[in-house]
C-alpha positions in Angstrom: 105.9 98.5 -160.7 104.4 98.2 -157.2 102.3 95.1 -156.4 98.7 95.9 -155.6 97.2 93.9 -152.8 93.6 93.0 -152.8 91.3 94.1 -150.0 89.1 91.4 -148.4 86.6 92.6 -145.8 86.7 91.0 -142.4 83.9 88.6 -141.3 84.6 89.0 -137.6 81.5 90.1 -135.7 79.1 89.5 -138.6 76.0 87.5 -138.3 75.6 84.2 -140.0 71.8 84.5 -140.6 69.0 87.1 -140.3 67.9 86.0 -136.8 71.3 86.3 -135.3 71.8 89.7 -137.1 68.5 90.9 -135.5 69.6 89.6 -132.1 73.0 91.3 -132.5 71.4 94.6 -133.4 69.0 94.4 -130.5 72.0 93.7 -128.1 73.9 96.6 -129.5 70.9 98.9 -129.1 70.5 97.9 -125.4 74.2 98.4 -124.8 73.9 101.9 -126.4 71.1 102.9 -124.0 72.5 101.3 -120.9 73.4 103.9 -118.3 76.9 103.4 -116.9 76.8 106.2 -114.3 74.2 108.0 -112.3 74.9 111.4 -113.9 73.7 110.2 -117.3 70.6 108.5 -115.9 67.3 109.9 -117.1 65.4 112.0 -114.5 62.0 110.7 -113.6 59.4 113.5 -113.3 55.7 113.7 -112.8 53.3 112.4 -110.2 54.0 108.7 -110.9 57.8 108.8 -110.6 57.8 107.3 -107.1 55.5 104.4 -107.7 54.4 103.9 -111.3 50.7 103.3 -111.2 48.7 101.0 -113.5 47.5 103.8 -115.6 49.3 102.6 -118.7 47.1 99.6 -118.9 44.1 101.6 -119.9 45.2 103.3 -123.1 41.7 104.3 -124.3 40.9 106.1 -121.0 44.1 108.1 -121.0 44.1 108.9 -124.7 44.1 112.7 -125.0 41.4 112.8 -127.5 39.1 110.7 -125.3 39.9 112.5 -122.0 37.8 115.5 -123.0 34.8 113.3 -123.7 35.3 111.4 -120.4 35.4 114.7 -118.5 32.3 116.0 -120.3 30.4 112.8 -119.5 31.5 112.9 -115.9 30.4 116.5 -115.6 27.0 115.6 -117.0 26.6 112.6 -114.6 27.6 114.6 -111.6 25.3 117.4 -112.3 22.5 115.0 -112.8 23.3 113.1 -109.6 23.4 116.4 -107.7 20.1 117.6 -109.0 18.1 114.4 -108.5 17.2 113.1 -105.1 17.5 109.3 -105.2 15.4 107.1 -103.0 17.6 104.0 -102.2 14.5 101.9 -101.6 13.4 102.3 -105.2 14.4 99.0 -106.9 14.2 100.4 -110.4 16.3 103.4 -109.7 19.0 101.3 -107.9 19.1 98.9 -110.9 19.6 101.8 -113.3 22.3 103.5 -111.1 24.3 100.3 -110.2 26.1 99.8 -113.5 27.8 103.2 -113.0 29.8 102.0 -110.0 32.2 99.7 -111.9 32.7 102.4 -114.6 33.5 105.1 -112.1 35.8 102.7 -110.2 37.6 102.0 -113.5 38.0 105.7 -114.1 39.4 106.3 -110.6 41.8 103.3 -110.8 43.2 103.9 -114.3 42.8 107.5 -115.2 45.8 109.9 -115.4 43.6 113.0 -115.7 43.2 114.8 -112.4 39.9 116.4 -113.4 38.4 113.0 -114.4 39.6 111.6 -111.1 38.0 114.3 -109.0 34.7 114.1 -111.0 34.6 110.3 -110.7 35.2 110.6 -106.9 32.4 113.2 -106.6 30.0 110.9 -108.5 31.1 107.9 -106.3 30.5 110.0 -103.2 26.9 110.3 -104.2 26.4 106.7 -105.3 28.3 105.0 -102.5 25.7 106.4 -100.0 23.1 104.3 -101.6 22.6 100.6 -100.8 23.6 99.2 -104.2 24.5 95.6 -104.9 28.0 96.3 -106.3 29.1 98.7 -103.5 31.1 96.0 -101.7 32.9 94.8 -104.8 33.8 98.3 -105.9 34.8 99.4 -102.4 37.5 96.6 -102.3 38.9 97.9 -105.5 38.6 101.6 -104.7 40.4 101.6 -101.3 43.9 100.7 -102.4 43.6 102.8 -105.5 42.5 106.0 -103.6 45.3 105.5 -101.1 47.8 105.1 -103.9 46.5 108.3 -105.6 46.8 110.2 -102.2 50.3 109.0 -101.6 51.6 109.8 -105.1 50.0 113.2 -105.1 51.5 113.9 -101.7 54.9 112.8 -103.0 54.5 115.0 -106.0 53.4 118.0 -103.9 56.2 117.6 -101.4 59.0 117.4 -104.1 58.0 120.2 -106.3 61.4 121.9 -105.7 63.2 119.0 -107.5 
């Protein structure tokens, strides 16, 4: 007869408790996705590949189901602004129009949708001509954001062959 040996599983590399097992699993996952050479690196595409904009902070604005409603609202606002002739000396009209400036600024700063961006800029073009109280505050926020949009769109247009 042949002696049968018993098999005892190894405890090397096993976690002592649940927290260390979770940490070990997380470490293994990051090691798995770590790029060791440039060939296997993921290729960044799109308009925000050169300088990622802060568009990811506004999830509700860039939600695909909401972007249609945002575009529709901006089309209505722009058509109304085009049709009406505002008198900037009218206090009541200025107080009714002034709350739109921060909303449109938010749309320009955080929207990924090109159509919403263009419509918001058109509306701002009409409203910034008026002497409104929040023009100075919104202009300080709009300047860098518009320049960032222009530089990233130029970078995307000049590298379309990639």
